[in-house]
C-alpha positions as CSV (number, residue, x, y, z in Angstrom):
1,M,0.0,0.0,0.0
2,I,2.9,2.4,0.6
3,S,4.1,2.1,-3.0
4,A,0.5,2.6,-4.2
5,A,0.1,5.7,-2.0
6,I,3.4,7.1,-3.5
7,A,2.1,6.3,-7.0
8,Y,-1.2,8.1,-6.1
9,L,0.7,11.1,-4.8
10,V,2.6,11.3,-8.0
11,A,-0.6,11.1,-10.0
12,V,-2.2,13.8,-7.7
13,A,0.8,16.1,-8.4
14,G,0.1,15.6,-12.1
15,V,-3.6,16.5,-11.5
16,L,-2.7,19.6,-9.5
17,T,-0.3,20.7,-12.3
18,L,-2.7,20.0,-15.2
19,E,-5.9,21.4,-13.7
20,P,-4.9,25.1,-13.7
21,W,-3.4,24.7,-17.2
22,L,-6.5,23.0,-18.4
23,Q,-8.6,25.8,-17.0
24,R,-6.5,28.5,-18.7
25,L,-6.5,26.5,-22.0
26,L,-10.3,25.9,-22.1
27,G,-11.6,28.7,-20.0
28,G,-13.7,31.5,-21.6
29,S,-17.2,30.4,-22.6
30,L,-19.7,29.1,-20.1
31,V,-19.8,25.8,-22.0
32,T,-16.1,25.2,-21.8
33,A,-16.0,26.2,-18.2
34,W,-18.8,23.7,-17.4
35,L,-17.0,21.0,-19.3
36,T,-13.8,21.7,-17.5
37,E,-15.4,21.6,-14.1
38,H,-17.7,18.6,-14.6
39,V,-15.9,16.5,-17.2
40,Y,-12.2,17.2,-17.8
41,R,-11.2,17.8,-14.1
42,P,-13.2,14.8,-12.9
43,G,-11.5,12.7,-15.6
44,L,-8.1,13.7,-14.3
45,R,-9.1,12.8,-10.7
46,A,-10.6,9.5,-11.9
47,A,-7.3,8.7,-13.6
48,A,-5.5,9.3,-10.3
49,V,-7.9,7.0,-8.4
50,T,-7.4,4.3,-11.1
51,V,-3.7,4.6,-10.7
52,L,-4.1,4.1,-6.9
53,L,-6.2,0.9,-7.3
54,L,-4.0,-0.7,-10.0
55,A,-0.8,0.1,-8.0
56,A,-2.3,-1.2,-4.7
57,Y,-3.5,-4.6,-6.2
58,P,-3.3,-7.2,-4.7
59,D,-1.6,-6.0,-1.5
60,M,-4.6,-3.9,-0.5
61,F,-6.6,-7.1,0.1
62,G,-4.1,-8.5,2.5
63,P,-2.0,-11.7,2.5
64,V,-4.3,-13.6,0.2
65,L,-3.4,-15.5,-2.9
66,L,-5.0,-13.8,-5.9
67,P,-4.2,-13.8,-9.7
68,T,-1.8,-11.2,-10.9
69,L,-3.1,-7.9,-12.1
70,T,-2.2,-8.8,-15.7
71,E,-4.3,-12.0,-15.4
72,V,-7.2,-10.2,-13.9
73,L,-7.3,-7.4,-16.5
74,A,-6.8,-9.9,-19.4
75,A,-9.7,-12.0,-18.2
76,G,-12.2,-9.5,-19.8
77,P,-12.3,-7.0,-22.6
78,D,-10.6,-3.7,-21.8
79,R,-11.0,-4.0,-18.1
80,A,-8.6,-1.1,-17.3
81,G,-10.6,1.2,-19.5
82,M,-13.8,-0.1,-18.0
83,L,-12.5,0.7,-14.5
84,F,-11.4,4.2,-15.5
85,N,-14.7,4.9,-17.3
86,L,-16.7,3.9,-14.2
87,M,-14.5,6.2,-12.0
88,V,-15.3,9.1,-14.4
89,V,-19.0,8.3,-14.4
90,L,-19.1,8.2,-10.6
91,T,-17.3,11.5,-10.4
92,I,-19.9,13.2,-12.6
93,V,-23.1,11.4,-11.5
94,L,-22.7,11.1,-7.6
95,P,-22.8,14.9,-6.9
96,L,-25.8,15.2,-9.2
97,V,-27.7,12.3,-7.6
98,V,-26.7,12.9,-3.9
99,P,-26.7,16.5,-2.6
100,L,-23.2,16.3,-1.0
101,G,-22.7,20.0,-0.7
102,P,-19.5,20.7,1.3
103,W,-18.9,17.0,1.5
104,V,-18.4,16.7,-2.3
105,A,-14.8,15.5,-1.7
106,T,-16.2,12.2,-0.3
107,V,-16.9,11.2,-4.0
108,L,-13.3,10.1,-4.4
109,P,-13.3,7.7,-1.4
110,V,-16.6,6.2,-2.7
111,Q,-15.0,5.9,-6.1
112,A,-12.0,4.1,-4.7
113,A,-14.1,1.7,-2.6
114,L,-16.4,0.7,-5.4
115,G,-13.4,0.4,-7.8
116,A,-11.7,-1.9,-5.2
117,S,-14.8,-4.0,-5.0
118,I,-14.9,-4.4,-8.7
119,L,-11.2,-5.4,-8.8
120,F,-11.8,-7.9,-6.0
121,H,-14.8,-9.4,-7.8
122,W,-12.8,-9.8,-11.0
123,A,-9.9,-11.4,-9.0
124,V,-12.0,-13.9,-7.1
125,T,-13.9,-14.9,-10.3
126,A,-10.6,-15.4,-12.1
127,A,-9.3,-17.5,-9.3
128,G,-12.5,-19.6,-9.2
129,L,-13.4,-18.5,-5.7
130,H,-16.6,-17.1,-4.2
131,A,-16.7,-14.0,-2.0
132,S,-18.9,-10.9,-1.6
133,A,-17.7,-7.8,-3.4
134,F,-19.0,-5.7,-0.4
135,P,-18.0,-6.0,3.3
136,S,-20.5,-6.4,6.1
137,L,-22.5,-3.5,7.5
138,D,-20.3,-3.1,10.6
139,I,-17.3,-2.6,8.3
140,V,-19.2,-0.1,6.2
141,G,-20.0,1.8,9.4
142,S,-16.3,1.8,10.4
143,V,-15.3,3.0,7.0
144,V,-17.9,5.9,7.2
145,A,-16.6,6.9,10.6
146,V,-13.0,6.9,9.6
147,A,-13.8,8.7,6.3
148,T,-15.7,11.4,8.3
149,V,-12.8,11.9,10.7
150,A,-10.4,12.1,7.7
151,E,-12.6,14.8,6.1
152,L,-12.6,16.7,9.3
153,L,-8.8,16.4,9.6
154,A,-8.5,17.8,6.1
155,R,-10.6,20.8,7.0
156,A,-8.6,21.3,10.2
157,A,-5.4,21.3,8.2
158,E,-6.9,24.0,6.0
159,R,-7.8,26.2,9.0
160,L,-4.3,25.8,10.5
161,L,-2.6,26.7,7.3
162,S,-5.0,29.3,6.0
163,D,-3.2,32.3,7.5
164,R,0.4,31.5,6.9
165,H,0.2,29.2,3.9
166,P,-3.0,29.8,1.9
167,T,-1.8,27.8,-1.0
168,W,-1.1,24.7,1.2
169,A,-4.5,25.3,2.8
170,R,-6.3,25.1,-0.5
171,L,-4.4,21.9,-1.3
172,A,-5.3,20.3,2.0
173,T,-9.0,20.3,1.0
174,H,-8.5,19.7,-2.8
175,D,-10.6,16.6,-3.7
176,S,-7.6,14.6,-4.8
177,V,-5.5,15.4,-1.7
178,V,-8.4,14.5,0.6
179,L,-8.3,10.9,-0.6
180,V,-4.8,10.7,0.9
181,F,-6.5,11.4,4.3
182,Q,-9.0,8.7,3.3
183,L,-6.5,5.9,2.7
184,P,-7.1,4.3,6.1
185,A,-10.8,4.0,5.3
186,L,-10.0,2.5,2.0
187,F,-7.5,0.1,3.7
188,I,-10.3,-1.1,6.1
189,W,-12.6,-1.7,3.2
190,T,-10.1,-3.7,1.1
191,R,-8.8,-5.7,4.0
192,A,-12.3,-6.7,5.0
193,L,-12.9,-7.9,1.4
194,G,-9.7,-10.0,1.5
195,Q,-10.4,-11.3,4.9
196,Q,-13.2,-13.4,3.4
197,L,-10.6,-15.5,1.7
198,V,-8.6,-16.2,4.9
199,Q,-9.5,-19.6,6.3
């Protein structure tokens, strides 16, 4: 998971670099501004989440024997593209369906959890095993609690940095960076999935 977190941070650095450039390049009309905010930027963030999931597989599920990532992706047509497209769709649709308001940054942890469940389902199917793609309700409750604390920590970091380091304060609550705070919640989710395979 450490190497996956590093890969994600590198991807986030790319997102944070590309987003202002993309806004300057496409900014101007209301249409391009809307597309930038609701399509292009979510696409960049979805790419970062996809990088995290692919880099964390299979370690994120714990010490269980699963097929390699190459075997899992090769078991179906364009699975990497399918995973990325789902991440994009979730980024766009979730804020429209659920009025998240100031909690809109929680879209990325939800993306990551659902993406991990999809990878897990593909993996156990390829291995000829049977396990649920979703953990039990008590695990879901734990994940929600940890994710809420992580969100509050990100906001606290913004308040602490707002006066002396306003740029770092904005980064602390950027959607992509907030997922770094959410990694423990994702870890609980994925380990609970993998625990089903431990006898």
